[in-house]
N, C-alpha and C positions, 0 to 999 in steps of 0.2 A: 584847911582842907588839903588832902594829899593830891598832888599832881601826878597823874600817870600819863606818860607820853609814848607814842609810837612814831618811828620815823617812816615816812613814805617819800621816797626820793629825798629831796632836800627839805621837805615840809614836816613839821612836827604835828602829829594828830593828838588832840587833847582827849583825855578819857577820865573816868572816875568821877569823884565828887566835883571837881572843877567843871567838867562837862555838864553835870547835872545842874549846877548853879547857873551856867551860861544858858542852858535850855530854859530854865525857869524864868530868868530875867528876860530872855528874848520873847517867850510866849506871853509874858505879862505885858510887855510893850507892844507886841504885834500878835494878837491872838488869832487872826484870820489868815487863811491861805492866800498868799500874794498872787498866785496864778488865777485862782478863782475870782478874786477881786478885779483882776484885769480882763476877765472874760466879758463878752458881749452876748447877752446881758450879764452883769456881774452876778456871781454866786456868793453865798455866804457859807463857808465851811471852816471849821476849826483847823488851825495849823497844829499838827501833831508831830510832824517830821522836821527836824532841823537839818537843812540841806546846805551843802556848799554850792554856791552859784557856779564857781569855777572849781571843778573837782580837784582834790589834792594831787591826784596823779598827773594832772595837766598843769600843775604849777600854782593852783589856787592856794590861798593861805588860810590859816586858822585865825581869822580876824572877823570882827563884827560886820565889816563891810562886805565880806564874802559869805555871809549866812543869810538864809531866808527860810521862813516857815511855810511849809506846804502841807496840804491834806494828804491822806494816804494815797488817794487816786492820782493826784497830780505828781506826787513823788514817784510813784510807780511808773507813770508815763515818762517822766524826765529820765529816770534810771534806764528804761528801755531804749529811749533815744540815744543816750550816752553809750550804752552797750552796742547798739547798732553802728554808731559812728566809730567806736573803737574797733569793731570787727572790720569795717570798711577800710580802716587805716592800718590793717595788719595786726591788730591787737596791741599795738605799742602804747606807751604811756604809763 
């Protein structure tokens, strides 16, 4: 597979076939949204978005331990929270 990378700060973002393979492996192992499973009561929704727990622009890494599967709704909510936090901090990062 061809590895396509993009630099974000000091972190390399994986793209292309390599990312597709990582996504496939992650969702095979963890098919459900981690946030929904942690809800009270737990919800069962398919994980379809591969998310960086710590965003790359905040120093997160392209590692399995920094990835989680989220449903579309939970990913959108997390992204919105991160954008609001970034705005409060002057847009840095």
